[in-house]
N, C-alpha and C positions, 0 to 999 in steps of 0.2 A: 454758834456752829463753827467748827474749825474748817478753814478752807485749805485747799491744796495750794502749792506755791504759785501756780499760774493765776488762780482766782484771787489769792491774796495780793499779788502784784496788780491785777486789774482793779481791785478795790482801792488800792493806794493811788493808782493813776487817776481813777474817776473822782476821788475826793479832791485831788489837786486840781483837776479840770473844773470841777464845780466852783472851786474857790477863785481861780484865776480868770474865769469867764463871767463872774458876777452872778452865779446861780445860787450858791449857798449864801448864808447870812454874813456876807463880807461887805466891805465898803466899795468894792470894785463895781464900776458901772457895767451893766450887762453888755456882753460882747457876743452877738449871735452870728453864726455862719451855718447855712442850711445843711450842707453836706456833713460837716463835723457833728452837728447837733442830731442828725438822723442816726448816726452810729451811736452817739452818746445815749439817746433814749433807749435803744436796744440794750446797751451795756447796763444801764441802771436797772432795767427790767430783769436782765439775766442775774445780776447780783441779788435782786429781790427774790428771784426763784431759788437761788442757791441757799440764801440765808434765812429767808422769811422775815427779814428786817424791813418794816414798813417805811423806814426813812429812804431806802433806795427807790421804792415805788413812788414816794412823794417827790423825790428829785426828778423822776421821769415826767411826772405830771406838771411840775413847776416848769420844766424845760419846754414842754409842749405849749404851755400858756405863754411863756416868754417869747418863743419863736413866733407864735401867731400874733402877739401884740407888738412885736418889733418888726419882723420880716413880712408880716401881713399888712403892715401900714406904711405910709409914705415916710421917707427919710426926713430927719430934722432939717436938712439943708435943701429939701425939695420945694418947689413953688406951690405944690399941692399939699393937702393935709388929709388925715383920715385914712380909712381902709383903701388899699390899692384897688379893690374891686369897685369902689365908688358907692358901696352900700352905706346906708345910714349907720350911725353908731350902734343902734339896737340890732339891726339886721346883720351887721358885721360880726357882732358877738355871737350870733347864732350860726353864722356861716363864714368863719374866718378864712377859709381857704378858697372861697369862690372866685377870687381874683388872682389865684396863684400865690407865690411867696417869693420875696426878693432873695437874691443870693447872699447878701450881706457883705459885699465887697467894700473896700476902703473908700473909693471915689464914687461920686454920683454917676449915673448913667450918661452916655453921650447924648448931647442935644440933637434933635432931628436935623438941624442945619449944620451940625459940626462934622467936619471931615473925619472919616474913620482912621484910627491909628491902631494897627494890629497889636503892637506891643502894649500900648496903654489900655487896650480893651480888656486885658487880663485883670486889671485892677479896678475896672468899672463895674458898677452894680447893674442889675437887670434880673433876668430869670434864665436858669439853665434847666433844660428838660430832665437831664439825668440826675440833677439834684432833687427835683420835684418827685421823681419816682422813688428815690430813697426815702423821702419824707412820707410818701404814701405808705410804704412798707412799715415805717416806724409807727405811724398812726394805727395801722392794722394790728401790729403787735400790742399796742396799748389797749386797743379794743378787746383783744383776746384775753389779756391779763386782767383787765378791770371788769370784763363782761359788760361794757358800756358801748352800745352800738353808735353812740354819738360820734366817737372817734372814727369808726368805720365810715359813717356818713361823710365826715370831713375828708377822709381819704378819697372816697369816690367823687365827691364834689371837686377835689383838687385834680383828679384824673380828668374829669370833664373839662375843667378850665384849661388845663395844660394841653389837652388834645385840641380843643377849639383854637387855642392861641398859637400853638407850634405847628400844627399840620396845615399843609396847603397843597393845592393841585397846580403843578407847573403847566405850561402851555402844552408840553408833550410828556407822556409817560405817567407813571403812577404817582400817587400822593407822596409827599416827603415831609420831613420834620426840619424846622430851622434849628440851628445849634443854640442860638442865644436870642432872647427876646427882650424888649424894653420892659421896664417895671410894670407898666399897665397892660402888657401883652398886645399893644396896638401895632407894633412894627418890629421887624427883625433887626437885631444889632449885628449878628453874624449869620449869614444865609446858608452856609454849608451845613451838612447833616453829620452828626456824630456817627461813627461806624456802627456802634452797638445800641444806639438810642432806640430804634424800632424794636429790637429784640427785648431790651430792658423794659420798654413800655408794654409790650405784648404780655410778657410773663407777669409783670406787676398787675396789669388790668385783669388777667385771668385769676390771679391770687385774690384780688378784691371782689371779683364777681362770684368766685366760689364761696368766699366768706359771706357775702350778702345772701346768697342762696341758702347756705347752711344756717344763717341766723334765723330764718323764718319770719323776719320782720317785714311787714308790708310797708311800702312807700319808700324803700331805699332806691336810689337812682340805679339805672341799668347801664351797663357798659358794653352790650353786645355790638352796637354799631361801631364803637371805637375799636373793639377787638377785631372786627372784620377789617377795618382800615389798616391796622398794624399788621395783621396776617398778610395782607397783600404787599405791604412795604417790606416784609421779611423775605418774601419769595425771591429766590435766586441770589440773595446777598452772600458776600464773602465775609466770614467772621474772623478768620485767622489774623493774629497780631503777634508781634514780638515785644509788646509793652507789658511789663509785669502787672500793672494795675488792670489793664485790659484783659489779660489772661485770667486774673483772679475773678473779674466780673463774669467771664464766660463760665468758669467753674461754678460760681455761685448760681448763675442762671441755670446751668445743667442740673444742679442739686434741686433748685426750685421746680424745674420742669418735672423732674422725677417725682417729687412729692405731689405735685398737682396731678400728674398722670395716675399715680396710685389712688388718688381721690376721685378719678374720673372727671377731672376739671381741666384737662389739657388734651386737645384732640389732634395734635400735629406731631406724631411720632417721628416723622422724617426730620423735623427741625431739631429734635433732641439729638439725633445722630450727628447732624451738621455741627451743632454747638459743641458737643463732646469731642468730635474729631478736631475741630479748630482749636479747642483748648489744649488737646494733647499735642498738636503740632507746635503750639506756642510754648508749652512746657519743655518740649525737647529742644527748641531753639534757645530759650533763655538759660536752660541748665548747661548748655554747651558753650555759652559765650563767656562764662566766668564772671558774672556780675558780682558775685560775692567776694571776688578778689580785688575789686576796684577800691581805690582810696575812699575813705569814708566821706570826704568832702565832695566826691563826685556821685554820691548816691542819694536818692530821695526815699526816705523811710516810708512815707505813706504809700508810695507806689509798690514797694516791695511787700509791705504789709497787706496790701490788697491781694497779692499773690498768696500769701500765707493764709489769709482768711478763706480764699477760694479753695485751697488745699484742705482746710478743715471741712469745707463743704463736700469734698471727695470722700472724707471719712464718713460723713452722714449719708452720702449716696450709697456707699458700700453697705452700710448697715441696713438701709432701706431695701436694697436688692436682696440681701440675705433674708429679710422678713417677708418681702412681697413678691419675690421671684424676679423674672427678667424684664418686667414692666413693658411687655409687648415687643421686646427687642431680642428674640431668640438668636443664639449663635453670634451675637454682635457685642453686647454690652459687657459681659464678664471679662473677655480678653482685654478690652480697653481699660476696665477698672484695674485689672492686674498690672498693666503698664503704668497707669497713673499712680498706683500705690507705691511704685518705686521712687516717686518724687516726694512722698509725704514727709520724709525727714527734713526736707528743705524748709518746711514751715517752722520747725523748731530752731533751725539754724538762723533764720531771719529774726525770729523773736528774740533769741538769746543775744544776737548782735545788737539789737536796738534796746535791749534791757541793760546793756553795759553802760554805766554812767559816763564813761569816757567818750563814747560815741555820741552822747547827747550834748557834748560841749562844742560841737562843730556848728558852723553857720547853717549848714543844710538842715540840721535838726531844729535849731532855734527859729529859723525863718518860717517854718511850718509847724511850730510846736504843738498847737492844739489839735490839728488834724492828725499829726503823728501820734500824739498821746491816745486819742480815742480809738484809732485803728489798731494800735498795739494792744489796747485793752480788749478790743473785739476779737483779735486773733487769740488772745489768751483765754477768753471766756466767750466763745462764739455762738452758743446754742440758740439764744433768743434771736439773734440776728439772722441765723440760717433757717429758722422755722418759717413755714407758710401755713401750717395746719392750725 
């Protein structure tokens, strides 16, 4: 099957990614990183959807298996061994996500008695909530493509583990989420809460719960209690940001909320408006600050590509509104979509900039090569990543 230029570029990028991270039949030792791999799984599935070539589907399944057997287990330099959940070898194979999944950072996690170093913490292992939600989504997409509910079960078990590990009740006020936890989820490594973590968790849990209900399979875990917790955490939050990656995340969440609303699987229409308004404010802010004119060495590709992926979500949202109506948002949604549409060309500008080989010779690209690669491929071929149905 002949691919268009964007999909052909995505195909080339993903083949290179498979080779340099030890996924394909190369001699490279596997190098797994949870955020990057979540996007990569969706990219492989999208290329399979476009081409019908089973090799892309197999790469997605191989990647899931590698992530679970590397990031679901203790590091080679850790004092412990086996599954980070503490399950036996046999039970761990059946439930590889029940203890969460490591980030895949270069350094081992901080020892409980070791003093915190904010700079060094960025290079230390542990678990990030917003990485786990990306992997939940990737597992759901695998479940849909393969029609194997085992992957959906693993996604829901990961949601339960993440929620139990990251959520806590402070002495005053509503529950919150820690930003970063230890590998075994026993203690926080960074106690602050990510601005969009409750929102990302809520939308992802609703996605998984809707999939579980639609599957008709008895015995799948239930996430209603976790959804209730996160709904309370989202109440009254401020979502606006001027970070390109954060804005992209808001746009993607708005697209997912719209899809879930159309399915009758999301019951907070007010939150949809809050998220879309915050995303629009962010778009207006970053478009006006001239980030595209900055020197290439001062730019981070994966953050900008997060924005372009989110803008691809706006395209999907616009199509959904044309097909399904105003999604319960009379006299509000269409004018905002029209304003957002003015920024859609920005996605192509970002993609073309980072497709330019000269811009990949800079340190800012090379330092984050794998994450830059997969997010560029996602922006070029975004359909599978953007789906929740």
